[in-house]
C-alpha positions as CSV (number, residue, x, y, z in Angstrom):
1,M,37.0,75.1,-74.8
2,K,34.6,77.7,-77.2
3,K,36.8,80.9,-75.0
4,I,40.2,78.9,-76.3
5,F,38.8,78.3,-80.2
6,R,37.5,81.9,-80.0
7,N,41.3,83.1,-78.5
8,I,43.0,82.1,-82.2
9,F,42.7,82.9,-85.8
10,L,44.9,84.3,-89.3
11,A,45.5,87.3,-88.8
12,S,46.2,88.0,-92.2
13,I,47.9,85.3,-94.8
14,I,51.2,87.2,-96.2
15,S,51.0,85.4,-100.1
16,I,54.7,84.7,-101.1
17,L,54.3,81.8,-102.9
18,P,57.1,82.1,-106.4
19,S,56.2,80.5,-109.6
20,K,59.6,78.7,-109.1
21,S,58.0,77.0,-105.6
22,F,57.2,73.6,-107.5
23,A,61.2,73.2,-108.1
24,A,61.4,74.2,-104.3
25,L,61.7,71.9,-101.5
26,K,59.3,69.1,-100.6
27,I,59.0,65.5,-98.2
28,D,57.6,62.6,-100.2
29,I,56.2,60.8,-97.2
30,T,54.6,57.9,-99.7
31,E,58.6,55.9,-98.3
32,G,59.2,53.4,-96.3
33,K,62.0,54.5,-94.4
34,F,63.4,58.1,-94.3
35,E,66.3,60.4,-94.2
36,P,64.4,63.4,-92.3
37,I,65.0,66.8,-93.5
38,Q,67.5,68.9,-91.8
39,I,65.3,72.3,-90.7
40,A,66.8,75.3,-88.8
41,I,64.3,76.8,-86.0
42,P,66.0,79.7,-84.5
43,D,64.3,81.9,-81.6
44,L,61.5,83.3,-82.9
45,K,62.9,87.5,-81.9
46,G,61.2,88.7,-79.3
47,Q,61.5,92.9,-78.2
48,D,61.5,92.5,-74.5
49,K,62.1,89.2,-71.9
50,E,58.8,88.2,-72.0
51,L,58.2,87.8,-75.7
52,K,61.5,86.4,-76.1
53,T,61.3,83.9,-73.6
54,I,57.2,82.7,-75.6
55,G,59.5,83.3,-78.6
56,Q,61.9,80.5,-77.7
57,K,58.8,77.8,-76.3
58,I,56.9,78.3,-79.7
59,A,60.1,77.2,-81.6
60,K,60.6,74.8,-79.0
61,V,57.6,73.3,-79.5
62,I,57.5,73.4,-83.2
63,S,61.1,71.8,-83.2
64,N,59.2,69.0,-81.1
65,D,56.6,68.5,-83.6
66,L,58.3,68.6,-86.8
67,K,60.4,66.2,-84.8
68,S,58.4,63.9,-83.4
69,S,56.5,63.0,-87.5
70,G,60.1,61.1,-88.1
71,L,60.6,63.3,-91.4
72,F,62.9,66.7,-89.7
73,L,65.5,66.7,-88.4
74,P,66.0,70.1,-86.0
75,V,69.5,71.5,-86.5
76,D,71.2,71.9,-83.1
77,K,71.5,75.6,-82.4
78,K,74.7,75.6,-81.2
79,Q,75.7,75.0,-84.7
80,F,73.9,78.3,-86.5
81,I,76.8,80.3,-87.2
82,N,73.7,83.4,-88.2
83,D,70.9,83.4,-86.1
84,E,69.2,86.3,-88.4
85,D,67.8,89.2,-86.3
86,N,65.7,90.9,-89.0
87,T,62.9,87.9,-89.3
88,D,61.8,90.0,-92.3
89,D,64.5,89.7,-94.3
90,A,65.5,87.1,-96.2
91,P,67.9,84.9,-94.8
92,T,72.0,84.6,-96.0
93,F,72.0,81.7,-97.8
94,N,74.9,80.5,-97.9
95,D,75.4,81.0,-93.6
96,W,73.0,78.3,-93.5
97,D,74.2,76.5,-96.3
98,V,77.7,75.3,-95.0
99,I,76.2,73.9,-92.3
100,N,73.4,71.4,-94.5
101,V,70.5,73.1,-93.8
102,K,67.5,72.4,-96.6
103,A,64.5,74.4,-95.1
104,L,65.0,77.7,-92.4
105,I,62.5,79.0,-90.1
106,K,62.3,82.4,-89.1
107,G,59.8,84.3,-86.5
108,S,59.0,87.1,-84.4
109,V,56.5,87.8,-81.4
110,T,55.7,91.4,-80.4
111,E,53.1,93.0,-79.0
112,D,49.0,93.4,-79.8
113,S,46.5,94.7,-78.4
114,G,45.0,94.2,-75.3
115,N,46.9,90.6,-73.6
116,K,47.4,89.4,-77.0
117,I,50.4,88.6,-79.1
118,K,50.6,88.6,-82.9
119,V,53.2,85.5,-84.2
120,N,55.3,85.5,-87.5
121,F,56.8,83.6,-89.5
122,H,58.9,82.6,-92.1
123,L,59.4,79.5,-93.8
124,W,62.6,79.6,-96.3
125,D,64.1,76.7,-99.1
126,I,67.4,77.3,-98.6
127,A,68.9,75.7,-101.8
128,S,66.2,77.0,-104.0
129,Q,66.0,80.3,-102.3
130,Q,62.7,80.2,-101.5
131,R,60.2,81.5,-99.2
132,L,57.8,78.3,-99.0
133,E,55.3,79.6,-96.5
134,G,55.0,83.5,-94.1
135,Q,51.7,83.8,-92.4
136,S,50.8,86.4,-88.8
137,L,48.8,85.3,-86.6
138,K,47.6,86.4,-83.1
139,T,46.6,85.0,-80.0
140,T,46.2,85.6,-75.9
141,K,49.6,84.8,-74.5
142,D,48.1,81.4,-72.6
143,N,47.9,80.0,-76.0
144,W,51.3,80.2,-76.8
145,R,51.4,76.5,-77.1
146,R,48.4,76.0,-79.3
147,I,49.8,78.6,-82.0
148,S,53.0,76.9,-82.4
149,H,50.8,73.9,-83.2
150,I,49.2,75.7,-85.6
151,I,52.7,77.0,-87.1
152,A,54.4,73.4,-87.0
153,D,50.8,72.2,-89.5
154,L,51.1,74.7,-91.6
155,I,55.4,73.1,-92.3
156,Y,53.9,70.5,-92.6
157,K,51.6,70.9,-94.6
158,R,53.1,72.9,-96.9
159,M,56.9,70.5,-96.9
160,T,54.9,67.2,-97.2
161,G,51.3,68.6,-99.1
162,E,49.2,66.7,-96.5
163,E,48.1,68.1,-93.3
164,G,49.2,68.4,-90.0
165,Y,48.6,66.8,-87.1
166,F,49.7,68.6,-84.2
167,D,47.2,70.7,-83.2
168,T,45.3,68.2,-81.6
169,R,44.9,66.0,-78.7
170,I,44.5,62.1,-77.6
171,V,42.0,60.9,-75.3
172,Y,42.7,57.6,-72.9
173,I,42.2,55.5,-69.8
174,S,44.6,56.7,-66.9
175,E,45.5,53.5,-65.2
176,T,46.2,53.4,-61.4
177,G,46.7,51.0,-58.5
178,S,47.1,47.2,-58.4
179,A,45.5,45.1,-61.0
180,L,42.6,44.0,-57.7
181,N,42.5,47.4,-57.6
182,K,42.5,49.6,-60.7
183,K,41.3,52.9,-61.0
184,R,40.3,53.6,-64.8
185,R,40.0,58.1,-64.9
186,M,39.3,59.7,-68.9
187,A,42.3,61.9,-69.3
188,I,42.9,64.2,-72.4
189,I,46.5,65.5,-73.4
190,D,47.4,67.4,-76.1
191,Q,48.9,64.8,-79.4
192,D,52.6,66.3,-77.6
193,G,51.7,64.8,-73.7
194,A,51.6,68.4,-72.9
195,N,48.3,69.8,-70.9
196,L,46.5,67.3,-69.1
197,K,43.4,66.9,-67.9
198,Y,41.5,64.0,-66.5
199,L,37.8,64.3,-67.5
200,T,36.7,62.0,-65.0
201,S,37.0,61.2,-61.1
202,G,37.4,57.8,-61.1
203,R,34.6,56.4,-59.1
204,V,33.2,54.6,-61.7
205,P,35.6,53.0,-63.6
206,V,35.3,54.0,-67.3
207,F,36.2,52.0,-70.6
208,T,37.2,52.6,-74.2
209,P,36.4,56.2,-75.3
210,N,36.8,57.5,-79.1
211,F,36.4,60.3,-80.5
212,S,34.0,61.6,-83.0
213,P,35.6,62.9,-86.5
214,A,33.9,64.9,-86.9
215,S,33.2,67.3,-83.5
216,Q,34.8,67.8,-79.8
217,E,32.7,65.2,-78.7
218,I,33.6,62.0,-77.0
219,T,31.3,58.7,-76.3
220,Y,32.7,56.1,-73.5
221,M,31.1,53.2,-71.9
222,T,31.5,52.6,-67.4
223,F,29.2,49.9,-66.1
224,F,27.2,50.5,-63.1
225,N,25.8,47.7,-61.0
226,N,27.8,45.4,-63.7
227,K,25.4,47.1,-66.2
228,P,27.3,49.2,-69.2
229,Q,26.3,52.4,-70.0
230,V,26.9,54.7,-72.5
231,Y,27.5,58.5,-72.1
232,L,28.2,61.4,-74.3
233,F,31.3,64.4,-73.2
234,N,31.2,67.5,-74.7
235,L,34.8,68.8,-74.6
236,E,33.3,72.6,-76.0
237,T,30.7,72.7,-72.7
238,G,31.7,69.8,-70.4
239,Q,28.3,68.6,-70.4
240,Q,27.6,64.5,-70.3
241,S,24.6,62.8,-71.4
242,I,23.6,59.3,-71.1
243,I,23.1,56.8,-74.5
244,G,21.2,54.8,-72.9
245,N,22.0,51.4,-70.4
246,F,23.1,48.2,-73.3
247,P,23.3,45.0,-71.0
248,G,25.7,42.9,-73.6
249,M,27.9,45.1,-75.0
250,S,31.8,45.4,-74.8
251,F,33.2,48.5,-76.3
252,A,31.8,51.8,-76.5
253,P,30.0,52.4,-79.9
254,V,32.4,54.3,-82.9
255,F,31.0,57.4,-84.1
256,S,29.8,57.8,-88.3
257,P,32.0,60.2,-90.3
258,D,29.4,63.2,-89.3
259,G,29.3,62.4,-85.7
260,N,25.4,62.1,-85.8
261,Q,25.0,58.4,-85.2
262,L,26.9,56.1,-83.2
263,I,27.6,52.3,-84.6
264,M,28.4,49.4,-82.3
265,S,28.2,45.5,-81.2
266,I,25.3,44.2,-78.7
267,A,24.2,40.7,-77.8
268,R,21.4,39.6,-77.7
269,K,19.8,36.8,-77.4
270,G,22.8,35.2,-77.4
271,N,23.4,36.5,-80.8
272,T,26.0,39.4,-81.1
273,D,25.2,41.2,-84.0
274,I,26.4,45.5,-85.1
275,Y,24.1,48.0,-84.5
276,E,23.5,52.1,-85.7
277,M,21.8,54.0,-83.3
278,D,20.7,58.2,-84.6
279,L,21.8,60.1,-82.4
280,M,18.6,62.5,-82.4
281,T,16.0,60.0,-82.3
282,R,17.8,57.5,-80.5
283,E,16.9,54.8,-82.3
284,L,18.7,51.0,-83.2
285,E,18.7,49.4,-86.6
286,R,19.8,46.1,-86.4
287,L,22.4,45.9,-89.6
288,T,23.5,42.3,-89.3
289,R,21.8,39.3,-88.4
290,N,24.2,35.8,-88.9
291,S,24.3,33.0,-86.4
292,G,28.5,34.2,-85.6
293,I,29.8,36.7,-83.3
294,D,29.9,39.9,-85.1
295,T,31.8,42.3,-83.2
296,S,34.4,45.8,-83.5
297,P,32.9,48.3,-85.9
298,S,34.1,50.9,-87.6
299,F,32.9,53.3,-90.1
300,S,34.8,54.4,-93.8
301,P,35.3,58.2,-94.1
302,D,32.5,59.0,-96.8
303,G,30.4,56.4,-94.2
304,E,29.0,53.9,-97.2
305,Q,30.5,50.9,-95.7
306,V,31.3,49.3,-92.9
307,A,34.9,47.1,-91.4
308,F,33.7,44.7,-88.2
309,V,34.8,41.3,-86.9
310,S,33.5,38.0,-87.2
311,D,33.9,34.6,-86.2
312,R,31.4,33.0,-89.4
313,S,34.1,31.3,-90.6
314,G,35.3,29.8,-88.0
315,R,37.9,32.4,-86.3
316,P,37.8,36.0,-86.3
317,Q,38.5,37.5,-89.4
318,I,37.6,40.8,-91.2
319,Y,34.4,41.9,-93.0
320,T,33.8,45.0,-94.5
321,M,29.7,45.5,-95.5
322,D,27.3,48.7,-97.0
323,R,26.2,50.9,-94.8
324,D,22.8,49.1,-94.5
325,G,25.0,45.9,-93.2
326,S,24.6,44.0,-97.5
327,N,27.0,43.2,-99.6
328,A,28.9,41.8,-96.7
329,R,32.3,40.0,-97.6
330,R,35.5,38.9,-96.0
331,I,39.2,40.2,-96.9
332,S,41.3,38.7,-94.4
333,F,42.7,35.6,-95.2
334,G,46.4,35.3,-93.1
335,E,46.9,33.8,-90.2
336,G,45.9,34.0,-87.3
337,R,43.1,35.8,-85.0
338,Y,42.2,39.7,-86.3
339,G,40.9,42.0,-84.8
340,D,39.8,45.9,-83.5
341,P,40.0,47.3,-87.4
342,M,39.9,50.7,-88.2
343,W,39.4,52.6,-90.7
344,S,41.7,55.5,-92.0
345,P,40.4,58.8,-93.0
346,R,41.9,58.8,-96.1
347,G,39.7,56.0,-96.8
348,D,43.1,54.2,-98.4
349,Y,44.2,51.5,-95.4
350,I,42.3,49.8,-92.6
351,A,44.2,49.0,-89.8
352,F,44.1,45.9,-87.0
353,I,45.1,44.3,-85.2
354,K,46.4,40.3,-85.0
355,I,46.9,37.8,-82.3
356,L,49.7,35.1,-84.4
357,R,51.4,32.3,-81.6
358,G,51.0,34.0,-78.5
359,E,51.9,37.9,-79.7
360,F,49.7,40.5,-80.7
361,Y,51.0,42.6,-83.7
362,L,49.6,46.1,-85.3
363,G,49.5,45.7,-89.0
364,V,47.9,47.7,-91.8
365,M,46.0,46.8,-95.3
366,Y,44.5,48.1,-97.9
367,T,41.2,47.9,-97.6
368,D,40.1,44.8,-100.1
369,G,42.8,43.3,-97.9
370,S,45.5,43.2,-100.1
371,G,48.9,44.5,-99.3
372,E,48.7,43.4,-95.5
373,R,51.9,45.1,-93.5
374,L,52.8,44.0,-90.0
375,L,53.8,47.6,-88.1
376,T,54.9,46.5,-84.5
377,K,54.7,43.5,-82.1
378,A,53.8,43.4,-78.1
379,F,52.7,41.1,-75.6
380,N,49.6,43.1,-75.9
381,L,49.0,45.5,-77.6
382,E,45.1,46.7,-78.4
383,S,42.5,50.2,-79.7
384,P,44.8,51.6,-82.7
385,S,43.1,55.0,-83.7
386,W,44.3,57.1,-86.8
387,S,45.6,61.2,-86.7
388,P,43.5,62.7,-88.5
389,N,45.3,63.0,-91.7
390,G,45.3,59.3,-91.2
391,R,49.5,59.2,-91.0
392,R,50.4,57.8,-88.0
393,L,48.3,55.1,-85.9
394,I,48.4,55.4,-82.3
395,Y,47.5,52.2,-79.7
396,Y,48.7,50.9,-76.2
397,K,50.4,48.2,-75.4
398,Q,51.8,46.0,-72.8
399,E,55.5,45.0,-72.1
400,L,56.8,42.0,-69.9
401,I,59.4,44.1,-68.0
402,G,61.0,41.4,-65.0
403,N,58.1,40.3,-63.0
404,T,55.9,43.1,-64.0
405,D,54.1,44.6,-66.9
406,E,53.5,48.2,-67.4
407,T,50.7,49.4,-70.4
408,R,51.5,52.9,-72.6
409,V,50.2,54.2,-75.6
410,Y,52.6,54.7,-78.4
411,S,52.0,56.3,-81.7
412,I,53.8,54.3,-85.3
413,D,53.9,55.9,-89.0
414,I,51.8,53.7,-91.8
415,T,54.8,52.9,-93.3
416,G,56.3,51.1,-89.7
417,Y,59.3,53.9,-89.0
418,N,59.3,56.2,-86.1
419,E,57.8,54.3,-83.2
420,R,57.2,56.7,-80.2
421,E,55.9,57.0,-76.8
422,L,53.3,58.8,-75.4
423,Y,54.2,60.3,-72.1
424,T,52.1,59.7,-69.6
425,P,52.5,60.4,-65.9
426,T,50.5,56.5,-65.0
427,E,49.9,53.4,-67.4
428,A,47.5,54.2,-70.2
429,S,45.2,52.6,-72.2
430,D,42.7,52.5,-74.7
431,P,44.1,56.1,-76.7
432,S,41.2,57.7,-79.3
433,W,42.7,61.1,-81.6
434,S,40.8,63.5,-82.0
435,P,40.2,65.8,-85.2
436,L,42.0,68.8,-86.1
437,L,41.0,71.7,-83.7
438,Q,38.9,74.2,-85.3
């Protein structure tokens, strides 16, 4: 995996931000329902058949990434008046303005030393006739897909002011077989569903993987002789190591923001409390001491607070507490039962699952419990996980279709719009979103 990361580097950044750019086109992603910006993405130019093919594939991935965000609407290439052969010059703005294009991407793919290519791209604001962004990047020919995600992230950031999330991966549980004989394998894919890879064989069932926010590491849980065991999986090295056996644990631990600790709930002597483990020393520290059931902990992005679920008030509600377990305070007061709180990496929201009148809902609330909003619902819905920029949530839901049911992974914007299924070849559950690749 390290080899892939070394293959990509920013070769040179073209200084192209004119002083008037502050008046240029920009997307406000804090709004609710949003009319997507029309953007033109012609194929990147190439001097031979191989480079032209790579340029076509790069343009397609960029287009799909931007469209999937719900903020951009790529214009059908059949509408193009001018295909802009010279990618370094300013475009013919009138040719794009007449078909209502607001932003244009021009680019090229050229040979570099060895098996490398150089990908140049420029982002133009048609109305202001300004170049908003442009870079030159190098990579190997077989790594064109990741370059595409990086370019889409750069465009997203320039247009919204927020970090992108396209150069990421999602780990999940692939489910096959009958309900009584279900095979559960841990799998990983790019956020757009490409590059599927199975990480476990399926001989032993795997549950609830979680990505570290700081590295390409995953923690997950298996059951061996009916006893839960927790593992670490390093994606860069492929190395797996067992953390320990934890009788009484029902979900895999969650990483601290720096990746150096794990937080988990463990039942001991008839009581379920929250514990923190130092990954260097493997020492456990008990954080809660309450007669109720305390479970589903999640760190705030600064690592100073923890959100969790407790039934100490009579039914499951969301609480927050300081990192050492002090100052516990209830923040949810709505109807129904709450579960699976997950703190946004931006620190502004806590996502949660609510069970109300027999249905499962995905919602978000501010960290003090105010502003609760329900985003989507299903017959069964669980395991929310945030994109690294805190703008989208991924989760799985189970829908009844006739006499059968399907478990699939979906994502949705925090505004509650643009819900999309993540394609997987099998049923899927327990998704977790990676940080941006480095």
